[in-house]
N, C-alpha and C positions, 0 to 999 in steps of 0.2 A: 465629961461624956465623950472625950476623944475628938477625932477629926470628922467634921460633917461630910456626908456623902458627896454633896455638890463641890466641896472644897478639894476633895481628892480628884474628882473628875476634871476640875478646872486646872489642876496642876500638871496635866498631860502636856509635855513639852517636846518641841521639835529637836531631834538629836543632830540634824544637819546632814544626815546620810540617807534620808528617806524613811528613817524609822522614828519612833516616838519613845520617850522615856517617862517613867512615872515611878514614884515610890509610894506604896500603899502602907499606911501606918499599921502597926501590929494590932490596933484595936479593931481592925477589919479582918482578923484571922478567923478561920473556921477550922479548928484543929491545927493541922500542919500546913494549911494552905490558905491563901486569900479567899474570902467568901466568893462563891461562884457568881452571885448576882453582880458583884463588883467587877469581876473579870469580864462578864458579858457586857456590862455597860461600857467599860473601857474599850473593849474590842469594837463595839458598834460605833463609838465615837471615832476610833481610829479608822474604821472602814469608810465612814462618811468623809473623813478628811482626805482619804486617798482617792475618792471618786471625783469625776469632773464637777466643776462648780455648779453646773446646771442640774446635777443629779443629787446634790447633798440634802435637799429637802424632801426627797422621796420617803414615803412611810416605810418603816420596817414591817415586813410581812411575816418573815420566818427567820429563825437562826438556829444553827446546829453547832453544838459545842462538844468537843472531846477533851476530857481532863486527862492529860498524859502523865503528869507527875506533879507533886506538890509545888506550889508557888509561894515562897516565903514572903512575909510582910517585913517592912522596915528596911528593905534594900531596893536599889534601883532595878527595875525590870524594863525590858525593851519590847516594843510592839512593832511588828512589821505587817503592814496592811497593803492590799492591792486589789483593784477590781479584776474580776475574772471574765465577765462578759456583760455587755450592754445590749439590750434589745430595745424595741420601741416602747415597751412599758415597764421593764424591770432591769435591775442591775444586780448581778451576783458579785459578791466580794468576799475576800478572805483575810483573816488576821491571825498571825501566829504570835503568841505571847511567850517570850523567852525568860527563863529564870536567870539569876545573876551569873551563873556559870555558862550561859549561852545555849543551854539545852532548851528545846521546845517543851513548855509546860502545859500549853493549852492551844488548841486550834479551833477557830470559829469560822463558819461560812454563813454569810447573811444574804437574804434576798430582800431587796428594797423595790417597791413598785408603786405605780400610780393607781388611783382608784378608777375602776371601770364600771360602766352601767351593766347591771345583770338582772335578769328576770327572776333569779333564784335568791331568796333571802330566807334564812332559817335561824331562829334564835335558840339559845340553850337556856331553858328555864332555870332560874336559881333555886337551889334547895332551900327549904326552911328548917334551919337548925333548932327552931323552937325557942331560942333565947337570943336577946340582943346584947351588944357589947357592954352596955351599962349594967347589965345584970350579972356580969361575969368578973371574976377576979383576974388581975394581971398575972402572967406567968413569967418566971425568971428562969432562963436557960443558961447553961454553962458556957456556950460558945461566945468568944469575945465579941464577934460582930453583932450579936443580938442586943447589945446595949443601945444600938442605933434604931431599934424597932420596939414597938409595943405588940404583944401577942396575947390573945385570950381564946381559950379552947371552948368551942360551942358543942363539939362532938369529939369523943375520944379524950385523951389526956396527954400530959407531958411525957417525954421519954422515960422508960424504965418504970412505968407505973402498973404494968400487968394488965393492960386493956385486952379485950377479947376479940376485937375486930380490927383488921388492918385498914382503917379509914379514919380520917380526921377532918373536921371543919374548924378552921381557925380564923378568927378576926385578926387582921394585921394592919399596922399603920407605921409608916416611916416617920421618925422623929424630925428629920430634915424635910419640912413640907414646902420648901422653896426651890427644890432642885427641878431639873427638867422632867417633863411628864414621861417621856420614853424611858429615861434612866430610872425613874421611880418604879415604873411598871416592871422592869426587868429585875430590880432589887426585890420587890414584894413577891414576885412570882417564885423566887428561889429561897425565901426565908424559912420555909417550913421544913422541919426534920421529917424523915420518912416515918409513916405511921407504924412500921414494923418495930421501930425502937420503943414505941409506946407499949407494945405487947410484951416486951422483955421486962425482967425484974432486976437486972443488974447491968451496970455500964458495959456497953459493947460498942466497938468502933464500927462506923459505917462511912462509906465514901461514894459520892456520885462519880460515875464513870463517863456518862454522856448525858446531854440535856438538849432537847429540842423544844423550842417555844414557837407557837403560832400566835400572832397578834391579830385579834378579831375586830377590834374597834380602835378608833383614834385615842391614844392615851391622853391627849390634851383635854378630853371630856371627862377624865377621871378626877374626882374631887379628892385631892391629897390630904385635905383636912379631916376627912371622914374615914371610916373603916372600910377595908375591902374584906371579902370573905373568900378564903382559899379552901376548896374542897378537894381533898387528896385521897386516892384509893390505890392500894397495891393490887394489881390485877393478877400477878403470878409471881412465884419465887421458887427457885430450885438451885441447889449446889452453891448457895451463898450469893446468888444474883437475883435482884428484884426488878420487876417491871411495874412502874407506877405512873399514874396520870393525875395531873392537878388542873383544876379550872379556877381561874381568878375572876370573881364577880365584883363589880363596882357597887357603891352604895345606891346607885340607880337601878340595880337588879340585873344589869346587862353583863354578859360574859365578855371579858376583855382579852383573855389569853387562855390557851390550852398548852400545858407542858407535859412532855413525856421524858421520863428519866430511867436510865439503867443505874441501879444502886448496888454496890457490893456491901454485904454485911459480914463481919468477921467474927461470927459466933452464933 
């Protein structure tokens, strides 16, 4: 089954010059690049390590990632993180992930913040896909990293199956159920293929260009032994670029994250 998610994250090592080094095994590849959820989890760990000690336990509230170029697995990559600004309640930080040739392959800006009392609270009701995970067959996807996940389609279908609607509802679960809660949330939030691929009838490349995730609830309350539901809808598409939004719901019915992605489809 390859290298567990938590083992890859734990291998992040100090390079001695203020940067960190890690080698992501090839079984975490997503096409030509390392799985985006792995890149995000590594970057968030690097940003926390770069922050003052008293800030490292702040909750991740939001992160924005730009995928600049493919990041190969199986080779050492370097991560350079630094805090950008610290206020009374939040810390902004940045991490650049460098490919083996030294070029920046990915840039992440994260916002970490304390919880504040607020009079405004609004939930996002979970959709009812009409079927539970136990009623659905498991799906096998070609991407190498998917061997580390379980996926079951409750609405829509697997890529290249000729669906008629650019929306999917997928039950997902990470096989490594002992990893950190925040790490797991970031991985699960990015495991889904764009629903547009499900509308096509023949293999077509697609690539995420940017990803923003907003964390709505404490990931520590997410039961990693149960299924999450990821509801993804493509809002618009033109000239080969898609705008899509995903909401991840825990088994308790609460929304844990909202993701927005720009995706390029090459066909």
